[in-house]
N, C-alpha and C positions, 0 to 999 in steps of 0.2 A: 108663381108660374105653375100652370096646370098641365103637366106632361101627358095626362090622359086625353087631352084635346088633341086630335090628330093634326090639326093645323099648327098648333103650338109646337108639337113634337117634330113635325116636318121642318119647321123653321129652324129649330135648334139643330136638327140633324144636318141641314144644309150648312149651318155655321161650322159644325164639327167636321164636315167634309172639306173645309178649306185647307186642311192639312195635306190633302191630295189634289184638290181641284186644278185641272189644267196641266198637271204634270204627268210625264211618263211614269208608270208604276210597274215594277217587277214583282210578281207574286211567286212565292215558293221558297225553297223546294218543298213539294208536297203533291198530294193526289189531285189530279186535274178536276175531278168531279167536285171535290171539296171546295175548290176555288171558284166554281161556276157562279154562285151568287155574287161574289165580290167583283167579278168581271163586269156583270151587269150594272152594279151600283157605280163602279168607277167610270164606266162609259157615260153614265148620266152626269157625272162630274166633269166631263170633258177630258177624261184621261185615256190615253192609249195604254194598253196593257200587254205584258209578256209574262207567260206562266212557265216557270221551270218545273216540269212535271216529272214525278217519280213513277207514276202509274196512272192508268185511266181512272180507276176507282168505280164504285157502285153509284148508279144514278146518272142524271143528265150531265153533259159536259158542254162547254161553250161551243158555239158554232165556229167554223173555220174563219169566217170574216170578222169575228168579234175580238180576237186577240191573236197574238203570236204565241206559238207553243214550241218550246225546246225541251228535249227529253234528256234526262240523266238516268243512269242505271244505278239504283241504290245498292249498297253492299248486301250480301246475303246475311240474314239475321235469323235467330232462332226464337225471338220473343219481341213483343211490342216495345219493351224498354229499350232494346238495342236499336230497333228501327227509329225510335224518337231521338235517342242519343245521337244517332248518325246525322240528323238534320243540320246541327250546328257545324259539324265538320264539313259536310257536303257544301254548304253555302260558301265556305271559305276556301274550298279546294275544287272549284268547278272545272270541268274539262275545258281545254282551250277552245273547242268549237262553240261551247255554250257561252264562254266569256266573249268570244268574237260576236256571237249573235246579240248579246246584251249591248255591246258597244255600238253595234250597227243600229240597234233599236233606239238607243239613247246616246248619240255621238257627243252631245254637249254635256253629258253627265248632269242633267237637270232633274233626273228622276229620283225616285224614292222606292225603297223596298217595302213590301207588305208580306209578312211571313207568319210563322206559327209561334206559339208561346215557348217552344223548345229551342228557339234560336235567340241568342243573346243580342242585345241592342247597344252594347257599350261602344263598339267600334264600327265605323262604316264598312260596307262590303263593296269592293270595286269602286270606291270613292263616293258611294251613295249611302245616305242615312238609312237605318233599319228601323222599321216600325212593325207593330203587331206582335213582336216578341217581348222580352223583358230584360232588365239588367241581370248580370250574373249574380249580384247580391240578392235579388229577389228569388231567383231560381234556387240558390243555396238554402233558403229557408224551408224548402220542402223535405230536407233530410229528416227522416222520422226520429232520429236521435235527438233532434232539437224540439220536437213538438211538445213534449211534456213540460219543458221549461217555459214555453210560451203559454201553455194552459195555466201554469202556476202564476206567471206574471200577470195574467189577465183574470185571475181568480175564477177559473172554470172548473166545475166538478169533473173529475176524471177517474178512470180505473187505476188500480195499482199497477206498477210496472217495474221492471229491472232492465238496465242496459248492461250487457255482459259481453266479454270477448267471444269470438267464435272458437270456443273450446268446448268439446263435448261434455266434459264433467261440469263446467260452469253452467252450461245451458241446461243440463239435466237437473242440476240443483235449483236453478231459477224456475224451471218448469214445475218441479215438485212443489215449490213454495207457492206459486201463483195459480196453478191450474184450477179451474172450476169444474162443474159437472160435465162440461163438454170439452175439457182439456184446456190447452193454451194456444196462443197465436204468436208466431215469431215474425218480426219484420226486420229486413236488412237495412244497413246504412247506405249512404250515398257516396261511398269511397271512390267509385269509378264513374260517378255522375248520377243524374236523375234516374229514379226507377218508379214505375207506375203500373197501372192496369192489374195490380195484384201479383205481378211477376215475382216480387221479392217478399211475398207473404206465404207463410206455411202454417197449417193446422196440425198440432201435435197432441196426440192422445196416448201413444204407447211407445215402446222402445224402438219399434220399426220406424214409426214416424220420426222420432228423434234422430235416428241414424240417417234417414233419407234427407231430412232438413239440414242436418249438419253437413252432409256431403254437398248439398247445393250451395250453402253459404260459404263454406271454407275457401273456395277459390275466388269468391266475389266480394266479400265484405270483411271488415275488421271487427265490427260490433253488430249485435242483434238486440232488438228490444223484445222482451218477453212480457206478454200480458195474458190475463185470463181470456178465454173465449167469451165474447159478449153476445148473448143471445137476444134477438129482437130484430126490428126492421132496420136494415142498413139505409142510411139517409144522409143528407148533407144540407148545410145552410150556407148562404153566400152573401157577400156584401161588396160594396164599392167604397174604397177610402177616397174621400174628397177633401179639399182643404179644410172644411169646417167640421168634418166628422165622417162617420161611416153610415151609409145607407144599408139597412138590413132588408133582405129580400124574403121570399117564402121558402119553406122546406121543399126538398126534392127527394123522391125515393130513388135509391140506387139498387138495381137488380143484381145483387151479389148472391149467386146461387151456390148450393153446396151439395157435395156428394158425401154423405156420412160414412159410407163403407170405405171409400178410398181416401177420405179426409182431404178433399180438394175443394177449392173455390173456383167459380167461373164468373167473370164480370160480364154483365150484359148492358142493357141500356139504362136510361134515366127518364123519369116522368113525374108529372105533378097531378096525376089523377087521385093519388092517395093523400089523405090529410091526417096528421097526428092530432091528438086532442089539443084543444086551444091552449091549455096551460103549457104543454110541451112546446108548441109552436112559439109561444112568447118567450119561453126559456131559451130556445135555440136562437131567436132573433136577438135577445139580450146578450147572449154569448158572442155572437158575431160582432156586435157593436164594441164589446170590451176588447176582443182580440184585434179588431181594426184599430182601435185607439192605441193599443200597445205597439202594433206593427208600425203605425205612423210615428209614434214618439221614439221608439227604439231603433227603427231601421229606415226612417224616411220613406215609408211605403206609400204608394198611391196606386189606385186602380182596383181591379176585381181580385177577390180571393174566395176560397171555399174551405169549409171545415167538414170533413167526412167523419161519420161516426155511426153509432147504433142507438136506436131508441129502445132501451132496455126496460126491465120492470122498474128500475130506479130512476128512469128518465134518460135524457140524451147524454151519451158519453162519447167524447171525440176520440178519433184514432189517428187522423192525419190532417195536415194543412196543405192546401194547394194554392200557391201564390201566383195565380194566373186567372185568365178567363177560362175556367175549366169547363168540362162537358156539362156539369151541373149548372154553372152560371149561364152557359149558353142555352140550356134548356129553359130556364125561367126567362131568359132574354128573348125567347122566341116570340114574345108579344110584339117586339119590334127589333128584330135581329140587327138591322142596319144601325139603328140608334145606339144599341149597346156595343156593337163592334167598334163604331167610331168613337164612342165615349171612352172605351178602354184604350184605344190607340192614342187618343189625345192626352188622357191622364198619365199614361206611362211616359209619353214624350214630354211631359211637363208643360203642356199647353194650358193656359187659363181658360176653362170652359164656361165660367159664369154660372155653373150649376152648384147647388147645395145638396147635402145629404137628404134634406126634407123633400126637395123637388124629385129626386130619384126614387125615394121611398113612396112617393105619391103614385107610382106605377104598380105597387103591390096589389091593390084591388083589381087592376086589370089582369095581373098574373093569376089571381084567384079565379077570375071569371073566364079565363082562356086557358083551359087545361091542355097539356101537350105531353108528348113523349113518344118514344119508339123503342121497340124491342131490337136488340143488337146481338150479333154473334161474331166474335173474333176468333177465328180458327188458326192455330199454329201448326205448320207442318202438313197441311192439306191444301191442294190446289183444286179449283173448280172449273178450270179451262176457260178463262176469259171473264167476261161480265155478262150477266143475265138479269132480266127484270120481267116479272109476270105477276098476275093477281093470285092471291091465295084466299081460300075461304076459311072462316073461323066458326066452329060450332059450339064455342064456349069452353072447349077443353083442348082442341088441337087445331093446327093449320094443315090444310091440304091444298094441292094445286087446283086452280080453277081456270076455266076457259072464259069466264065472264068477269066483268068489273064488280068486285066485291067491296071496294073501299079500302082493302088491305093490299098493298103492293110490296112484294119482296124484291129487293135489289141485292145482288151478290156479285163479288168480283175478287180476283186474285190480288194479293198484296205481296210485299217483300217477305213477310213471315208465313203467309198461308192464304187466308181469305178474310173478307169482311162482308157481313150480311146485315141487312136491316129490314124491318117492316115499317115503311114510311110512305104514305100515310098509314095509320093503324087505327081503324075504327073499332077494332077489338078492345082498345083501351078506352073504357067509358068512365065517367066520374064515379069515384069510389072503388074502381077496380085496381087491384094491386098489379103494378107492372111486372113484378117478379113472376107471377103466375103465367102471364102472357109470354114472358121471356123463356120460361121453361119449355113452353110449347114450341117456340121458334127453334130452340136448340135440339129438341127432339125431331123437328122437321128436317133440319140440315143433317142430322145424323142419318135419318132414313134416306134422304135424297142424295147426299154428297159424301156419306161415310165419314163424317167428321169426328166421330169418336168422343163426343162430350160425355156420354154415359148417362146414367140415371141421376137426375138432379132434382132438388126440391127448393122451394122458396123458404126463406126464414119466416118464423111465425111473428105475428103482431101480438105483442104481450101487454099492450096498454089499452 
């Protein structure tokens, strides 16, 4: 089966769509703009849709006649981790008016949920099965305290590490033992649930950093993983676990930006314009196959996952496991977002897709030929006054507002934690261009225009 043939892929996609075809579908809870593509796809499958919206979001939204929209007010949160954690609670404690709207929309309870990876699928919600999320057992594998055991089981080269209790003396001793030229990095456990977006990661180089990091983790975690600071390009590799094995995709650059003076990290977007050396690429793909085999054998895993890490002078070194259709997997999946979205939903739901790892890997040349990515800014504690979209010009070093179509469109909107901004499309991102450099410019732009306070940031160096 040649999935690079659009006709073949369309036929397979139609078959994968049978999970939803003709059924009422409830989407959410989540940002309305984020669900806009799915509303269109589901309409083509003969589905009526209702979106449980937490915010409008940045970018286009469905037209009023395309779906029913009901709104819920998300809890106030201070960071993206809290915002994502809240989604699973929200879907199970919806306000009575929202429940009533869903029952009116689907009185026979013939419908199905389509939601985000941060909602668990083990139990129905309002008597309807949940798809698009993942079992709680898959979500639990993202705890960073488990990652190094997985690397060891899959024979993956990794950096030294120590897992220590949240005790200032123990953390100081571990940091002294493991710190490299740029210090150490601390990552917190998942005691209170999933954490991501770098919220539970701290860069420690001196006593002040140690004290501040300890103060952060003390009320939130029981254990912290201490590793040397890994210098090099932050990147990830993704795979799909299918019944016969793991399909390994292509590497993705992660724009993790840093402020050396304040010892902070800022997470930006993801892109495929950058390429590691061929030998490193194949090493990364081999790693994802071995990890996929372990996840399948030890945990009954199926579907997409990603391994984040750093391409150091010694090669790729993993830092965390994302057991979902992560942002990186979605980035490489942009060659056919509908196909990969439906593939993931079917695999996690346990549907026999008739696809093999080799069939899915056959799409890697198309991913290499179709470079993609966008610069992203997630601001916490700052509001921008609604949602805005306009062209920006790129001169090779910075973005500025433009009154003409430049091929670069900035969309920005308020969220529960602050704001979300992206440049999409982004013609500033050309083959060979590091996304991180473009993302630095976006953050400088939102600092100037919206007083976002990201500060002076720099891209990590390419050391290979």
